[in-house]
C-alpha positions in Angstrom: 87.5 192.4 59.4 86.2 189.1 58.1 82.5 189.2 56.9 80.2 186.3 58.8 78.8 183.3 56.9 75.3 182.9 56.4 73.3 179.6 57.5 73.4 178.7 54.1 77.0 179.0 53.3 77.6 176.8 56.0 75.4 174.1 55.1 77.0 174.7 51.6 80.3 174.6 53.2 80.0 171.2 55.1 78.2 169.9 52.0 81.2 170.4 49.5 83.8 169.4 52.4 81.5 166.0 52.8 81.6 165.0 49.6 84.4 162.6 50.9 83.4 161.0 54.2 84.8 163.1 56.9 84.6 162.8 60.9 82.5 165.1 63.3 86.0 166.3 64.0 87.1 167.1 61.1 84.1 168.9 60.3 83.9 171.3 62.9 87.8 172.2 62.4 87.6 172.5 58.9 84.2 174.8 58.8 85.5 176.3 62.0 82.5 175.5 64.1 81.9 174.7 68.2 80.8 171.4 69.0 77.0 172.4 69.4 76.7 174.5 66.2 78.4 171.8 64.4 75.6 168.9 65.9 72.9 171.1 65.4 74.1 172.0 61.4 74.9 168.0 60.7 71.5 166.9 62.3 69.7 169.3 60.3 71.4 168.2 56.9 70.6 164.6 57.8 67.2 165.3 58.7 67.0 166.9 55.3 68.9 163.7 53.7 71.6 165.9 52.7 74.0 164.4 54.7 74.3 161.0 55.8 76.0 159.1 58.7 77.9 156.0 57.4 80.4 153.8 59.2 83.8 153.3 57.3 86.4 151.0 59.1 84.9 150.8 62.4 84.1 154.8 62.7 81.4 157.1 62.1 81.6 159.5 59.3 79.4 162.0 57.6 79.0 161.9 53.7 76.9 164.4 51.3 74.1 162.3 49.5 72.7 162.4 46.0 70.0 165.0 47.2 72.2 167.3 48.2 73.5 168.1 44.7 70.3 170.1 44.0 71.1 172.1 47.0 74.8 172.8 46.3 73.7 173.6 42.4 71.4 175.9 43.3 72.9 177.9 46.2 76.0 178.1 44.0 74.0 179.9 41.1 72.2 182.1 43.4 75.4 183.1 45.0 76.8 183.8 41.7 74.4 185.9 40.7 74.0 187.7 43.9 78.5 188.2 44.2 79.6 187.7 40.2 81.7 184.7 42.2 80.9 181.2 43.3 80.9 180.8 47.5 84.5 179.9 48.4 86.3 178.8 51.4 90.1 177.9 52.2 91.6 174.6 51.1 
């Protein structure tokens, strides 16, 4: 049985995935979220200015901001100290 991801792991996964701008559907599919939860997670990250909505080629996409670097570094460091490995997800 797979372990459930924490809220912080989901935020981390979205931010890592969006280092390259991604469409909403790509994010929810890749991160295995439903639309309602995906909107909530993405909305929260946008309000914290860790994720930004950009328009590329007439399409809306989400991209990790520079400010997210601190969260990603701190989360990765904490995760490594707790579990002796870096957080991971399927590519």
